[in-house]
C-alpha positions as CSV (number, residue, x, y, z in Angstrom):
1,M,37.5,28.0,138.6
2,K,36.6,27.5,134.9
3,F,34.9,30.8,135.2
4,N,37.8,32.8,136.8
5,L,40.1,32.0,133.9
6,L,37.5,33.0,131.3
7,G,36.7,35.7,133.3
8,K,40.4,36.9,133.0
9,I,40.9,35.8,129.5
10,S,38.0,37.9,128.4
11,V,39.5,41.2,130.2
12,I,42.7,40.6,128.8
13,A,41.1,40.5,125.3
14,V,39.2,43.7,125.9
15,S,42.2,45.6,127.2
16,L,44.2,44.7,124.3
17,A,41.1,45.8,122.1
18,L,41.2,49.1,123.9
19,L,45.2,49.4,123.8
20,V,45.4,48.9,119.8
21,G,42.6,52.0,119.2
22,C,44.2,53.7,122.2
23,G,45.0,57.5,121.6
24,T,43.2,57.8,117.8
25,A,40.2,59.4,116.6
26,P,38.4,60.6,113.5
27,V,40.6,63.5,112.1
28,R,39.1,66.8,113.0
29,D,38.0,69.0,110.2
30,V,36.6,72.5,110.3
31,D,34.0,73.6,107.9
32,S,32.8,76.9,106.7
33,A,33.1,78.3,110.2
34,M,31.3,81.6,110.1
35,I,33.1,84.9,110.8
36,S,30.6,87.5,112.1
37,G,31.1,91.5,111.3
38,E,32.7,93.8,108.2
39,N,36.2,92.2,107.3
40,T,38.4,92.3,104.7
41,I,40.0,89.4,103.4
42,T,43.4,90.9,104.1
43,N,42.1,91.1,107.9
44,V,41.4,87.8,107.9
45,E,44.2,86.2,106.7
46,K,46.1,88.5,109.2
47,A,44.0,86.8,111.9
48,I,44.3,83.5,110.7
49,S,48.5,83.8,110.6
50,R,48.8,85.6,113.6
51,A,46.6,82.8,115.8
52,G,48.4,79.9,113.9
53,A,51.9,81.9,114.5
54,G,50.9,82.1,118.5
55,L,50.5,78.3,118.8
56,G,53.9,77.5,116.8
57,W,52.4,76.8,113.4
58,S,54.0,77.9,110.1
59,M,51.3,79.9,108.4
60,T,53.0,80.5,104.6
61,K,50.1,81.9,102.1
62,K,49.6,80.1,99.2
63,S,46.8,82.5,97.3
64,D,44.4,84.7,98.0
65,G,41.9,82.8,100.9
66,H,44.5,80.1,101.3
67,I,47.0,79.1,103.7
68,L,49.0,75.9,104.3
69,G,49.9,75.8,108.2
70,K,52.7,73.5,109.6
71,L,53.0,72.3,112.9
72,A,56.3,70.7,113.8
73,L,56.6,69.3,117.5
74,R,59.0,66.9,118.5
75,K,59.2,64.0,115.8
76,H,55.6,65.1,114.7
77,L,54.3,67.0,111.8
78,A,50.8,68.0,111.0
79,V,50.0,69.9,107.7
80,I,46.7,71.7,107.2
81,D,45.0,73.6,104.5
82,I,43.2,76.9,105.5
83,T,40.9,78.2,103.1
84,Y,39.1,81.4,103.8
85,S,36.9,84.3,102.5
86,K,35.2,87.3,104.4
87,S,32.6,85.8,105.8
88,S,34.0,82.0,106.6
89,Y,37.2,79.7,106.9
90,S,38.2,76.1,106.7
91,I,40.4,73.8,108.0
92,K,41.5,70.4,106.5
93,Y,43.8,67.8,107.1
94,V,46.6,67.7,104.2
95,D,49.2,65.1,105.6
96,S,51.1,64.0,108.7
97,T,53.9,62.1,110.1
98,N,54.5,60.0,113.3
99,L,50.5,61.0,114.3
100,K,49.4,57.4,113.4
101,Y,47.0,58.7,110.5
102,S,45.2,55.6,109.1
103,G,41.8,55.4,107.7
104,G,40.7,58.5,108.7
105,L,41.8,58.3,111.9
106,I,44.8,60.3,113.7
107,H,46.3,60.5,116.9
108,T,44.1,62.6,119.4
109,N,46.5,65.1,120.0
110,Y,46.4,66.4,116.0
111,N,42.5,67.1,117.2
112,G,43.6,68.6,120.1
113,W,45.8,70.9,117.9
114,I,43.1,71.8,115.6
115,E,40.7,72.8,118.0
116,N,43.3,75.3,119.7
117,L,44.2,76.5,116.0
118,E,40.0,77.0,115.8
119,K,39.8,78.8,119.0
120,A,42.6,81.3,118.4
121,I,41.6,82.3,115.1
122,N,38.2,82.9,116.7
123,I,39.9,85.1,119.2
124,Q,42.1,86.9,116.7
125,L,38.6,87.3,114.4
126,S,36.7,88.7,117.4
127,I,39.3,91.7,117.9
128,L,39.2,92.8,114.3
């Protein structure tokens, strides 16, 4: 009898611990992703902007080699910096709303959005 109660308490405690951290993961950044081929910075900028726009990101050029991306879905907002050159690009987390950001952890949806953006950028770059 005592074992059953202790076992049930243990299962409940483990379940609660998992639920507290459920849905968050370390923030995904893309660091210096290489771009192959002979490209101009203008073509790289266009490829990044097309990729983002195709996924619903609002892409704003801040300066040569720097785009600010914003994705607003329902009540969620993600803001990223994309820096780029003719040979590489990086995507860095800037800010978010309603994505459970805390201490380098964020809702897993954010990481999926960044992964999808990276794939879309690579596709756009491959057709330059």
